[in-house]
C-alpha positions as CSV (number, residue, x, y, z in Angstrom):
1,M,39.7,12.2,-17.1
2,R,37.6,10.0,-19.3
3,S,35.6,11.1,-22.3
4,E,31.8,11.3,-22.3
5,A,31.7,8.5,-24.9
6,D,33.5,6.2,-22.5
7,M,30.9,6.8,-19.9
8,K,27.9,6.5,-22.2
9,P,27.4,2.7,-21.6
10,L,27.3,3.4,-17.8
11,T,24.7,6.1,-18.4
12,N,22.6,3.8,-20.6
13,A,22.6,1.0,-18.0
14,A,21.5,3.4,-15.2
15,V,18.7,4.9,-17.4
16,C,17.5,1.4,-18.5
17,R,17.4,0.2,-14.9
18,S,15.2,3.1,-13.9
19,E,12.9,3.0,-17.0
20,S,12.5,-0.8,-16.8
21,D,11.6,-0.7,-13.1
22,W,9.1,2.0,-13.8
23,L,7.5,0.3,-16.9
24,V,7.2,-3.2,-15.3
25,G,6.2,-1.9,-11.9
26,L,3.6,0.6,-13.0
27,N,1.9,-1.6,-15.6
28,S,2.0,-4.7,-13.4
29,T,0.4,-2.7,-10.6
30,R,-2.3,-1.2,-12.8
31,A,-3.1,-4.6,-14.4
32,L,-3.4,-6.4,-11.1
33,T,-5.4,-3.5,-9.6
34,I,-8.0,-3.8,-12.3
35,L,-8.1,-7.6,-11.8
36,Q,-8.5,-7.2,-8.0
37,S,-10.9,-4.3,-8.1
38,R,-14.1,-6.2,-8.7
39,G,-16.7,-4.2,-6.8
40,G,-14.3,-1.7,-5.2
41,F,-10.9,0.0,-5.8
42,N,-8.2,-2.4,-4.5
43,V,-4.8,-1.1,-5.4
44,T,-2.4,-4.0,-5.8
45,P,1.2,-2.8,-6.1
46,A,3.8,-5.1,-7.6
47,G,7.4,-4.7,-8.8
48,R,10.7,-6.4,-9.7
49,V,12.2,-6.2,-6.2
50,Q,9.3,-5.9,-3.7
51,T,7.3,-8.8,-5.1
52,P,10.2,-11.4,-4.9
53,T,10.9,-10.0,-1.4
54,L,7.3,-10.6,-0.5
55,A,7.6,-14.1,-2.0
56,I,10.5,-14.9,0.4
57,L,8.3,-14.0,3.4
58,T,5.3,-15.7,2.0
59,Q,7.1,-19.0,1.4
60,R,8.4,-18.9,5.0
61,E,4.9,-18.2,6.4
62,L,3.4,-21.0,4.3
63,E,6.1,-23.4,5.6
64,I,5.2,-22.4,9.2
65,Q,1.5,-22.8,8.6
66,A,2.0,-26.3,7.0
67,F,4.5,-27.4,9.7
68,E,3.5,-30.4,11.7
69,P,5.6,-30.8,14.9
70,E,7.1,-34.2,15.6
71,P,8.0,-35.5,19.0
72,Y,11.5,-36.7,19.8
73,S,13.6,-37.5,22.8
74,E,17.1,-36.8,24.0
75,V,18.9,-38.7,26.8
76,W,21.0,-36.6,29.1
77,A,23.4,-37.9,31.8
78,E,25.3,-36.3,34.7
79,F,28.8,-37.8,35.3
80,D,31.1,-37.5,38.3
81,V,34.9,-37.3,37.9
82,Q,37.7,-36.6,40.4
83,S,37.6,-32.8,39.8
84,G,33.8,-32.4,39.8
85,S,30.9,-33.2,37.5
86,Y,29.7,-32.5,34.0
87,S,26.7,-33.3,31.8
88,G,26.6,-35.1,28.4
89,R,24.0,-35.8,25.8
90,W,23.7,-39.2,24.1
91,I,24.5,-39.2,20.3
92,D,24.3,-41.7,17.6
93,R,27.9,-42.1,16.4
94,D,26.8,-43.7,13.1
95,W,24.4,-40.8,12.2
96,K,24.7,-39.3,8.8
97,K,22.7,-36.5,7.2
98,N,19.6,-37.7,5.4
99,D,16.4,-36.6,3.8
100,H,14.7,-36.0,7.2
101,P,15.0,-32.2,7.6
102,H,14.9,-32.4,11.5
103,S,17.2,-35.4,11.9
104,R,20.1,-34.8,14.3
105,A,22.7,-37.2,15.9
106,E,21.2,-36.5,19.3
107,R,17.5,-36.9,18.5
108,I,15.8,-40.3,19.1
109,W,12.5,-40.6,17.3
110,D,11.4,-43.8,19.1
111,P,10.6,-43.2,22.8
112,E,11.0,-46.9,23.5
113,Q,14.6,-46.7,22.2
114,A,15.3,-43.7,24.5
115,A,14.0,-45.8,27.5
116,V,16.2,-48.7,26.6
117,I,19.3,-46.4,26.4
118,R,18.5,-44.9,29.8
119,D,17.9,-48.2,31.5
120,R,21.0,-50.0,30.2
121,C,23.3,-47.0,31.1
122,R,21.8,-46.5,34.6
123,G,24.4,-47.2,37.3
124,K,27.3,-47.7,34.9
125,A,30.6,-45.8,34.5
126,G,32.1,-44.5,31.3
127,T,35.5,-43.9,29.8
128,V,36.4,-40.3,29.0
129,T,38.3,-39.1,25.9
130,E,38.9,-35.5,25.0
131,E,39.9,-33.6,21.8
132,K,41.1,-30.1,22.2
133,K,42.0,-27.9,19.3
134,P,42.7,-24.2,18.9
135,V,40.2,-22.3,16.8
136,T,40.9,-18.8,15.4
137,T,38.3,-16.3,14.3
138,V,39.3,-13.1,12.5
139,A,37.4,-9.8,13.0
140,P,34.4,-9.3,10.7
141,L,34.8,-7.0,7.8
142,L,34.0,-3.3,8.1
143,Y,30.3,-2.3,7.8
144,D,28.4,-1.7,4.6
145,L,24.8,-0.5,5.1
146,T,23.2,-3.9,4.9
147,S,25.6,-5.5,7.5
148,L,25.1,-2.5,9.8
149,Q,21.4,-2.8,9.5
150,R,21.5,-6.5,10.2
151,E,23.7,-6.2,13.3
152,A,21.7,-3.2,14.7
153,A,18.5,-5.2,14.2
154,N,20.0,-8.2,16.1
155,R,21.6,-6.1,18.9
156,Y,19.1,-3.3,19.5
157,G,16.0,-4.3,17.5
158,F,16.3,-1.3,15.1
159,S,14.4,-1.5,11.9
160,A,16.4,-1.2,8.7
161,K,14.7,2.2,8.1
162,R,15.7,3.4,11.6
163,T,19.3,2.3,11.2
164,L,19.5,4.2,7.9
165,Q,18.0,7.3,9.5
166,L,20.5,7.2,12.4
167,A,23.5,6.5,10.1
168,Q,22.4,9.4,7.8
169,E,22.1,11.7,10.9
170,C,25.6,10.7,12.0
171,Y,26.8,11.5,8.5
172,E,24.9,14.7,7.6
173,K,24.2,16.4,11.0
174,H,27.1,15.3,13.3
175,K,29.7,14.5,10.6
176,V,31.1,11.6,12.7
177,L,30.5,8.8,10.2
178,T,31.3,8.5,6.5
179,Y,28.6,8.1,3.8
180,P,26.3,5.3,4.9
181,R,24.5,4.3,1.6
182,T,27.3,2.0,0.5
183,D,27.6,-1.6,-0.6
184,S,31.3,-1.9,0.0
185,R,33.1,-3.2,3.1
186,Y,36.6,-2.1,2.1
187,L,38.7,1.0,2.1
188,P,40.9,2.3,-0.8
189,E,44.5,1.2,-0.7
190,D,45.7,4.8,-0.4
191,Y,43.7,5.4,2.8
192,L,46.3,4.2,5.3
193,G,47.4,7.7,6.2
194,K,43.9,8.8,6.7
195,V,43.2,5.8,9.0
196,Y,46.3,6.6,11.1
197,G,44.9,10.1,11.6
198,I,41.5,8.8,12.6
199,V,42.9,6.3,15.1
200,G,45.2,9.0,16.5
201,T,42.2,11.3,17.1
202,V,40.4,8.4,18.9
203,A,43.4,7.8,21.1
204,E,43.4,11.4,22.2
205,Q,39.7,12.4,22.4
206,N,37.6,9.3,23.0
207,P,38.2,7.9,26.5
208,E,36.1,4.7,26.0
209,F,38.0,3.5,22.9
210,A,41.3,5.3,23.6
211,P,43.1,2.2,25.0
212,F,42.4,0.1,21.9
213,A,43.4,3.0,19.6
214,R,46.7,3.4,21.5
215,D,47.3,-0.4,21.3
216,I,46.9,-0.2,17.5
217,L,49.3,2.7,17.2
218,D,51.9,1.3,19.7
219,N,52.0,-2.1,18.0
220,K,51.8,-0.6,14.4
221,R,48.9,-2.7,13.5
222,I,47.7,-0.5,10.6
223,K,49.3,-2.3,7.6
224,P,48.3,-3.0,4.0
225,N,45.8,-5.7,4.4
226,R,43.4,-7.0,1.7
227,R,40.7,-7.6,4.3
228,V,40.6,-3.8,5.0
229,F,42.3,-2.0,2.1
230,D,41.3,-3.2,-1.4
231,T,40.6,-0.6,-4.1
232,K,39.2,-3.2,-6.4
233,K,36.3,-4.0,-4.0
234,V,35.5,-0.3,-3.4
235,S,32.4,0.7,-5.4
236,D,31.0,4.2,-5.6
237,H,31.6,4.5,-1.9
238,F,33.8,2.7,0.6
239,A,32.9,1.1,4.0
240,I,31.3,3.0,6.8
241,I,33.9,4.2,9.3
242,P,34.3,7.1,11.8
243,T,35.5,10.4,10.2
244,G,37.7,11.3,13.2
245,K,35.4,14.0,14.4
246,M,34.3,13.5,18.0
247,E,30.9,14.9,19.0
248,K,28.7,14.1,22.0
249,L,25.8,12.0,20.8
250,T,22.9,10.7,22.7
251,G,20.4,7.7,22.6
252,D,20.3,5.5,19.5
253,A,22.7,7.6,17.5
254,Q,25.4,7.0,20.2
255,K,24.7,3.3,20.1
256,L,25.1,3.2,16.3
257,F,28.3,5.3,16.4
258,E,29.8,3.0,19.0
259,M,29.0,-0.1,16.8
260,V,30.9,1.5,13.9
261,M,33.8,2.6,16.1
262,A,34.2,-0.8,17.6
263,R,34.2,-2.6,14.3
264,F,36.6,0.0,12.8
265,L,39.2,-0.6,15.6
266,A,38.6,-4.4,15.7
267,V,39.6,-5.0,12.1
268,F,43.2,-4.0,13.0
269,F,43.5,-6.4,15.9
270,P,44.8,-10.0,15.6
271,A,42.5,-13.0,15.5
272,A,40.8,-14.3,18.6
273,V,42.0,-17.8,19.7
274,F,39.6,-20.2,21.3
275,E,40.2,-23.7,22.7
276,D,37.4,-26.0,21.5
277,T,36.9,-29.0,23.7
278,R,35.0,-32.1,22.5
279,R,34.6,-34.6,25.3
280,T,33.2,-38.0,24.7
281,T,32.1,-40.4,27.5
282,L,31.8,-44.0,26.3
283,I,29.8,-46.6,28.2
284,T,30.4,-50.1,26.9
285,H,28.0,-52.9,27.8
286,Q,28.6,-56.7,28.1
287,D,26.8,-57.3,24.8
288,G,29.3,-55.1,23.0
289,V,27.0,-52.2,22.5
290,T,28.6,-48.8,23.3
291,D,26.7,-45.6,24.2
292,A,28.4,-42.3,23.6
293,F,27.6,-39.1,25.4
294,L,29.0,-35.8,24.0
295,T,30.0,-32.7,26.0
296,T,31.4,-29.6,24.3
297,G,32.9,-26.4,25.5
298,R,34.9,-23.4,24.3
299,V,37.3,-21.2,26.2
300,L,38.8,-17.9,25.0
301,V,42.6,-18.2,25.1
302,E,43.7,-15.0,23.3
303,P,41.0,-12.2,23.1
304,G,42.5,-10.6,20.0
305,W,39.9,-8.4,18.3
306,Q,37.2,-9.5,20.8
307,A,39.0,-7.4,23.5
308,V,37.4,-4.3,21.8
309,Y,34.0,-5.9,22.8
310,G,35.0,-6.5,26.4
311,R,36.0,-10.2,26.2
312,K,38.8,-11.4,28.3
313,A,41.1,-14.5,28.3
314,G,39.7,-17.4,30.2
315,T,36.0,-16.7,29.7
316,S,33.8,-19.3,28.2
317,S,30.9,-18.9,25.8
318,K,29.4,-22.0,27.4
319,E,29.5,-23.6,30.8
320,E,33.2,-24.2,31.5
321,L,34.1,-27.8,31.7
322,V,35.8,-29.4,34.7
323,P,39.2,-30.9,33.8
324,V,39.6,-34.6,33.3
325,R,42.4,-37.0,32.5
326,D,42.3,-38.9,29.3
327,G,40.9,-42.4,30.0
328,E,39.5,-41.4,33.4
329,Q,36.4,-43.3,34.6
330,A,33.3,-41.2,35.0
331,A,30.6,-42.5,37.2
332,L,27.1,-42.0,35.9
333,R,25.3,-40.2,38.7
334,E,22.0,-39.4,37.0
335,I,20.3,-40.1,33.6
336,E,17.1,-38.8,32.3
337,I,15.0,-38.6,29.1
338,R,14.0,-35.1,27.9
339,N,11.1,-35.0,25.5
340,A,10.6,-32.2,23.0
341,M,8.9,-31.3,19.7
342,T,10.5,-30.2,16.4
343,K,10.0,-26.5,15.7
344,P,9.0,-24.8,12.5
345,P,11.5,-22.5,10.7
346,A,11.9,-19.2,12.4
347,R,10.1,-16.2,10.9
348,Y,12.3,-13.6,9.3
349,N,13.3,-10.4,11.2
350,E,14.9,-7.3,9.7
351,A,18.4,-8.8,10.0
352,T,17.6,-12.2,8.4
353,L,15.4,-10.7,5.7
354,L,18.1,-8.2,4.7
355,A,20.5,-11.2,4.5
356,A,18.0,-13.1,2.4
357,M,17.7,-10.1,0.0
358,E,21.4,-9.6,-0.1
359,G,22.0,-13.3,-0.9
360,A,18.9,-13.7,-3.2
361,G,21.3,-14.8,-6.0
362,K,21.6,-18.1,-4.3
363,L,17.9,-18.7,-5.1
364,V,18.6,-18.4,-8.9
365,H,19.6,-21.7,-10.5
366,D,21.2,-20.2,-13.7
367,E,24.9,-19.7,-12.8
368,E,25.4,-16.6,-15.1
369,L,22.3,-14.9,-13.6
370,A,23.3,-15.8,-10.1
371,A,26.8,-14.4,-10.7
372,A,25.2,-11.2,-12.0
373,M,23.2,-10.9,-8.8
374,S,26.1,-11.6,-6.5
375,E,27.1,-8.0,-6.3
376,R,23.6,-6.6,-5.7
377,G,21.0,-9.1,-4.6
378,L,17.4,-7.8,-4.4
379,G,17.6,-4.0,-4.3
380,T,20.6,-2.0,-3.1
381,P,21.7,-1.3,0.4
382,A,20.2,2.2,0.2
383,T,16.8,0.9,-1.0
384,R,16.2,-2.3,1.0
385,A,14.9,-0.5,4.0
386,S,12.4,1.5,1.9
387,I,11.3,-1.8,0.2
388,I,10.5,-3.4,3.6
389,E,8.7,-0.3,4.8
390,G,6.8,-0.1,1.5
391,L,5.6,-3.7,1.9
392,I,4.4,-2.8,5.4
393,S,2.6,0.3,4.3
394,Q,0.9,-1.7,1.5
395,E,-0.3,-4.2,4.2
396,Y,1.5,-7.1,2.5
397,I,3.6,-7.7,5.6
398,V,3.3,-6.7,9.3
399,R,6.0,-6.1,11.9
400,D,5.2,-8.2,15.0
401,G,7.9,-7.2,17.6
402,R,11.1,-8.0,15.8
403,E,9.5,-10.5,13.4
404,L,8.1,-9.8,9.9
405,L,5.1,-11.7,8.8
406,A,3.4,-12.0,5.4
407,T,-0.3,-11.0,5.8
408,R,-3.2,-12.8,4.2
409,R,-3.2,-10.0,1.5
410,G,0.4,-10.6,0.7
411,I,0.1,-14.4,0.6
412,E,-3.0,-14.1,-1.7
413,L,-1.0,-11.8,-4.1
414,I,1.8,-14.4,-4.4
415,A,-0.8,-17.2,-4.9
416,L,-2.6,-15.1,-7.5
417,L,0.6,-14.4,-9.5
418,E,1.3,-18.1,-9.5
419,R,-2.2,-18.9,-10.7
420,I,-1.8,-16.4,-13.5
421,G,1.6,-17.8,-14.4
422,L,3.7,-14.7,-13.5
423,K,6.5,-16.4,-11.7
424,T,8.8,-13.8,-13.3
425,L,7.4,-11.3,-10.8
426,T,7.9,-13.6,-7.8
427,S,11.3,-15.0,-8.5
428,P,14.7,-13.2,-8.1
429,S,15.6,-14.6,-11.6
430,L,14.1,-11.5,-13.3
431,T,16.5,-9.3,-11.3
432,G,19.3,-11.7,-12.1
433,E,18.5,-11.5,-15.8
434,W,18.4,-7.7,-15.8
435,E,21.6,-7.4,-13.8
436,Y,23.3,-9.8,-16.3
437,K,22.2,-7.7,-19.3
438,L,22.9,-4.4,-17.6
439,K,26.4,-5.5,-16.8
440,Q,26.8,-6.3,-20.5
441,M,25.5,-2.8,-21.3
442,E,28.0,-1.2,-19.0
443,Q,30.7,-3.0,-20.9
444,A,29.2,-1.8,-24.2
445,A,28.4,-5.4,-25.2
446,L,24.6,-4.8,-25.4
447,P,22.8,-1.9,-27.0
448,R,20.3,0.1,-25.0
449,D,17.5,-0.3,-27.6
450,S,17.8,-4.1,-27.5
451,F,17.4,-4.2,-23.8
452,M,14.4,-1.8,-23.7
453,E,12.6,-3.8,-26.5
454,G,12.9,-6.8,-24.3
455,I,11.4,-4.8,-21.4
456,K,8.5,-3.6,-23.5
457,T,7.8,-7.2,-24.7
458,L,7.9,-8.5,-21.1
459,T,5.6,-5.7,-19.9
460,G,3.1,-6.6,-22.7
461,E,3.2,-10.3,-21.8
462,I,2.5,-9.5,-18.1
463,V,-0.5,-7.3,-18.9
464,K,-1.8,-9.8,-21.5
465,R,-1.5,-12.7,-19.0
466,V,-3.5,-10.7,-16.4
467,K,-6.1,-9.7,-19.0
468,D,-6.5,-13.3,-20.3
469,F,-6.8,-14.6,-16.7
470,R,-9.5,-12.0,-16.0
471,E,-11.5,-12.9,-19.1
472,A,-11.2,-16.6,-18.2
473,Q,-12.4,-16.0,-14.7
474,Q,-15.5,-14.2,-16.1
475,Q,-16.4,-17.3,-18.1
476,V,-16.3,-19.8,-15.2
477,E,-19.8,-20.8,-14.1
478,L,-20.5,-22.2,-10.6
479,P,-23.5,-24.4,-9.7
480,E,-26.7,-22.4,-10.2
481,M,-28.4,-20.8,-7.3
482,E,-31.8,-22.3,-6.7
483,L,-33.5,-18.9,-6.0
484,D,-36.2,-16.8,-7.7
485,C,-35.2,-13.6,-9.4
486,P,-36.6,-10.7,-7.3
487,S,-37.2,-8.7,-10.4
488,C,-38.8,-11.1,-12.9
489,H,-39.4,-14.0,-10.6
490,A,-37.7,-16.5,-13.0
491,H,-36.3,-19.5,-11.1
492,G,-32.6,-20.3,-11.0
493,L,-29.8,-17.6,-11.0
494,K,-26.6,-17.8,-12.9
495,N,-23.6,-18.0,-10.6
496,T,-20.1,-17.0,-11.7
497,L,-16.9,-15.9,-9.9
498,D,-17.9,-12.3,-10.4
499,A,-21.7,-12.1,-9.9
500,V,-25.0,-13.7,-9.4
501,S,-27.4,-12.7,-12.2
502,C,-30.7,-13.6,-13.9
503,R,-30.8,-15.2,-17.4
504,S,-34.2,-13.7,-18.2
505,C,-33.7,-10.0,-17.1
506,K,-31.0,-7.6,-16.2
507,F,-30.9,-8.3,-12.5
508,S,-27.3,-8.9,-11.2
509,V,-25.5,-8.6,-7.9
510,R,-21.7,-8.5,-7.9
511,K,-19.8,-10.8,-5.5
512,V,-17.3,-8.1,-4.5
513,I,-18.8,-4.8,-3.3
514,S,-16.6,-2.0,-2.0
515,G,-13.6,-4.3,-1.7
516,R,-15.6,-6.9,0.3
517,D,-16.1,-10.5,-0.8
518,M,-19.7,-11.5,-0.3
519,T,-20.4,-15.0,0.9
520,D,-23.1,-17.1,-0.8
521,E,-25.3,-17.0,2.4
522,E,-25.1,-13.2,2.5
523,L,-26.1,-12.9,-1.2
524,K,-29.0,-15.3,-0.6
525,T,-30.2,-13.2,2.3
526,L,-30.0,-10.1,0.1
527,I,-31.9,-11.7,-2.8
528,V,-34.6,-13.3,-0.7
529,D,-35.1,-10.7,2.0
530,G,-34.1,-7.6,0.0
531,R,-31.7,-6.6,2.8
532,T,-28.8,-7.8,4.9
533,G,-27.7,-6.8,8.4
534,I,-24.8,-4.6,9.1
535,L,-21.6,-6.2,7.7
536,H,-17.9,-5.4,8.4
537,G,-14.9,-5.3,6.0
538,F,-15.9,-2.8,3.3
539,T,-13.2,-0.5,2.0
540,S,-13.6,3.0,0.6
541,R,-11.8,4.1,-2.5
542,F,-9.3,5.9,-0.2
543,G,-8.5,2.5,1.5
544,K,-10.5,3.3,4.7
545,P,-12.5,0.4,6.2
546,F,-16.2,0.9,7.0
547,E,-19.3,-1.1,7.9
548,A,-22.6,-1.0,6.2
549,G,-25.6,-3.1,5.1
550,L,-26.8,-4.0,1.6
551,E,-30.4,-3.6,0.3
552,L,-32.1,-3.9,-3.0
553,N,-33.6,-0.6,-4.2
554,D,-36.8,-0.1,-6.3
555,K,-34.8,-1.0,-9.4
556,F,-33.4,-4.2,-7.7
557,R,-29.8,-2.8,-7.6
558,A,-27.7,-3.5,-4.5
559,T,-27.0,-0.3,-2.6
560,L,-25.3,0.3,0.7
561,Y,-27.0,1.6,3.8
562,F,-25.2,2.8,6.9
563,P,-25.8,2.2,10.6
564,A,-27.0,5.2,12.6
565,R,-24.0,6.8,14.2
566,E,-23.9,7.6,17.9
567,E,-23.7,11.3,17.3
568,D,-26.7,11.1,14.9
569,E,-28.7,9.2,17.4
570,A,-27.7,11.7,20.1
571,A,-28.6,14.6,17.7
572,G,-32.0,12.9,17.1
573,V,-32.9,13.0,20.8
574,E,-31.1,16.2,21.8
575,E,-33.4,19.1,22.5
576,A,-33.4,22.0,20.0
577,V,-34.4,25.2,21.6
578,K,-35.7,28.3,19.8
579,V,-33.4,31.2,20.6
580,A,-34.3,33.9,18.0
581,S,-36.1,34.7,14.8
582,V,-34.4,36.2,11.7
583,A,-35.7,37.7,8.4
584,I,-33.7,36.2,5.5
585,P,-33.9,38.2,2.3
586,D,-36.4,36.6,-0.2
587,M,-37.1,33.8,2.2
588,G,-39.2,35.4,4.9
589,E,-38.8,35.0,8.7
590,H,-37.5,31.8,10.2
591,D,-36.8,30.5,13.7
592,V,-33.2,29.9,14.8
593,M,-32.8,26.8,17.0
594,E,-29.9,26.1,19.4
595,T,-28.5,22.6,19.9
596,A,-25.3,21.5,21.7
597,K,-23.2,21.7,18.6
598,A,-24.9,24.1,16.1
599,W,-27.3,26.9,15.3
600,K,-30.0,25.6,13.0
601,I,-32.8,26.8,10.7
602,P,-35.0,23.7,10.3
603,S,-36.3,24.3,6.8
604,L,-35.4,26.8,4.0
605,T,-36.4,26.8,0.4
606,L,-33.1,26.4,-1.6
607,G,-34.0,26.3,-5.3
608,K,-36.6,23.5,-5.7
609,E,-35.7,21.7,-2.5
610,H,-36.3,22.2,1.2
611,A,-33.3,21.7,3.4
612,A,-32.0,22.6,6.9
613,V,-29.2,25.1,7.3
614,S,-26.7,24.6,10.1
615,V,-23.9,26.8,11.4
616,S,-21.5,24.9,13.7
617,R,-20.9,26.6,17.0
618,T,-17.2,26.2,16.5
619,I,-15.5,26.6,13.1
620,L,-11.7,26.0,12.8
621,G,-11.2,26.6,16.5
622,R,-13.2,29.8,16.5
623,E,-16.5,30.0,18.5
624,I,-19.4,31.5,16.5
625,P,-21.7,33.6,18.6
626,L,-25.5,33.9,18.0
627,D,-25.4,37.6,17.0
628,Q,-23.0,36.8,14.2
629,V,-25.2,33.9,13.0
630,L,-28.1,36.3,12.8
631,K,-26.1,38.8,10.9
632,I,-24.8,36.2,8.4
633,L,-28.4,35.1,7.7
634,A,-30.0,38.6,7.6
635,E,-27.2,40.4,5.7
636,G,-25.3,37.5,4.1
637,K,-22.0,38.3,5.8
638,S,-20.6,38.5,9.3
639,D,-18.3,41.0,10.9
640,L,-14.6,40.4,10.4
641,M,-13.8,37.5,12.7
642,K,-10.4,36.8,14.1
643,G,-8.8,33.7,15.4
644,F,-9.6,30.9,12.9
645,I,-6.8,28.3,12.8
646,S,-5.8,26.8,9.4
647,Q,-5.8,23.0,9.4
648,R,-3.2,22.9,6.8
649,T,-0.6,25.5,8.1
650,K,-1.8,25.6,11.8
651,R,-1.6,29.4,11.6
652,P,-4.3,31.8,12.7
653,F,-6.2,33.9,10.1
654,D,-9.0,36.4,9.9
655,A,-12.1,36.1,7.7
656,Y,-15.8,37.0,7.2
657,L,-18.3,34.2,7.2
658,V,-20.8,34.4,4.3
659,F,-24.1,32.7,3.5
660,N,-24.9,31.5,0.0
661,A,-28.7,31.7,-0.3
662,K,-28.7,29.4,-3.4
663,T,-26.9,26.4,-1.8
664,G,-27.4,27.1,1.9
665,K,-23.6,26.8,2.4
666,I,-21.5,28.8,4.9
667,G,-18.1,29.8,3.5
668,F,-15.2,32.2,4.0
669,E,-14.5,35.6,2.5
670,F,-11.1,37.2,3.1
671,P,-10.2,40.8,3.7
672,P,-7.8,42.4,1.1
673,R,-4.2,42.3,2.1
674,E,-2.2,45.5,2.6
675,R,0.5,46.1,0.0
676,K,4.1,45.9,1.3
677,Y,5.4,48.2,-1.3
678,P,3.9,51.3,-3.0
679,A,2.3,50.7,-6.4
680,K,4.3,51.6,-9.5
681,N,2.4,53.7,-12.1
682,A,4.4,52.2,-15.0
683,A,2.0,49.6,-16.5
684,G,0.7,49.0,-13.0
685,K,3.1,46.1,-12.5
686,T,3.3,46.2,-8.8
687,E,-0.4,46.7,-8.4
688,G,-1.1,43.7,-10.6
689,K,1.3,41.6,-8.6
690,A,-0.3,42.6,-5.3
691,E,-3.7,41.8,-6.7
692,K,-2.4,38.4,-7.8
693,T,-0.9,37.8,-4.4
694,G,-4.2,38.7,-2.8
695,R,-6.1,36.3,-5.1
696,N,-3.6,33.5,-4.3
697,A,-4.0,34.2,-0.5
698,A,-7.7,34.0,-0.8
699,K,-7.4,30.8,-2.8
700,T,-5.1,29.3,-0.1
701,A,-7.4,30.4,2.7
702,G,-10.3,29.0,0.7
703,K,-8.6,25.6,0.8
704,D,-8.3,26.0,4.5
705,S,-12.0,26.7,4.9
706,K,-12.7,23.7,2.8
707,S,-10.4,21.5,4.9
708,G,-11.9,23.0,8.0
709,G,-15.2,21.8,6.8
710,A,-17.3,24.8,7.8
711,A,-19.6,24.5,4.8
712,K,-19.3,20.8,4.7
713,K,-20.4,20.6,8.4
714,G,-23.3,22.8,7.8
715,R,-24.4,20.8,4.8
716,K,-24.0,17.5,6.7
717,Q,-25.8,18.7,9.9
């Protein structure tokens, strides 16, 4: 046992990590939201981990957009030897890596040179030489969460979030896998006995993997091995392995379980041995020039751990090469030029992005900070999936098949942060600096207060930079608009990044309205004609897109107007038929009209205004008959009606419909609930409790009526 004082530095580091993420993330988000919300609420999330992750995707997207493909050629030849034929590709034997990012030994950038090589080799014979060497590959380490997510993405196309859900299901529900939210790929050194037990269970109860489990036991392959058992490399949790419990799984959960089982058994098998063949065919010409054609192949000699994945000896990962004798002459049967174009770097997918986040320390140039990040990278294995999903939900990135693309919104955010000068939010170096200092704090070498003061200072600098940038933007003046002010008719309008305004009066039109950037042409149309057509791309304060037009009202302020909806147009032409008359207290007698969707009273005096009152024919799934409508209007309340369906709970409930003569709204009134228990006379405690329960029920049902929109519909119609 260790004392509480010993653990205090670890506690401080954990609290500081949480508080600093909150302070920097929240204040950065609010500052950027204010900056971006000119003319509409445009929430702009930012944070220590998600923004550098977005920067990685943005940089790749910009590289792809800026990429210009270059044509190149390759020369391929088909050779005949005694045992058959094989193909080879021309290579430049003197090639060395250079500054050209797409340069390769086999690529020929001058098409004329490719034609010369083809022509001088045609009809010739070459001399064959071969190099064969054994290559061994050991089994990969056990899975941590990130490596499991990466491989599941490559093999099955699972998102990081989906893989975590499946692993959590296998852990919590089925109990077949160990705890998945781990960043370790090792087991404790005292776990050999437990592993023996798990492998023994697999040998007895899992027919698919039983042969491999028995092989491990028969050959006593479970031994102390630092690639598997290393307590020093076990963090809070060890690697993901089977628990030994066998349960029938289905679908994706079964696929994930089989991945973990195969990896668990494979680590105890010996290395796989391949034979790599590098065959060179040399054609020497009379002028002393020699052309080399390269052919490669790989054959599996000893399957080792790859046997668990179904590989057998003698199989080849490429086309198997026909045998040749060293120095044998190979006749060139056919030679051709293949033209191609260089390709841009591949977009990230879940697997490659997780790898980039895990290895983000490589992007940090400071050695100490990079070392601090080596254990964590950007985020933790447990949070990386949620970071990716968060970027998607915030519309900074999109998932296109298996690829992840930075959107225009995401690219613009990174560009904005660079213009403001906030590279601390786009670079992993901030995380590296924090992890370095938090590591010091865990070792009691840095006090908590000192770290948090630095965080507060950093937060203040971020907010100040955004504020200064916003103020500087407001001062920038663009070329004047050569238009007359519609209010005072003064010529020439002031033009800034934020608005077009008059220098002589208070007329002003913002350039961003409801989250939409207005073009100069649209603003000119509004100012000259007083009205635009219907425009797309507006966003409500709830983030919902809508379309509308702009017009100048009588005070020369820009206001939105909306296109006629199809249902409104239909309502305008649908026939309203008189079906009854009703006497409404203090309002006299009125006609009740029937339409396809509602019962209507065309005009009632509500206070100082005249308004139509409408009762939908169906409210919360319950049909409203005419006789109840008449009773609501004449008596203010319907009979008790059963069968309303709550939108919130999806449960049926009973209620009265009531009419408010002051507002013209239709609402709910609920019957009192029966007491489950008899009332206590002492202080009336039970009675008071029942009354309170009844009030709460009515309050909840009132919310249902509000969400159902009975009153809202009536008011709208």
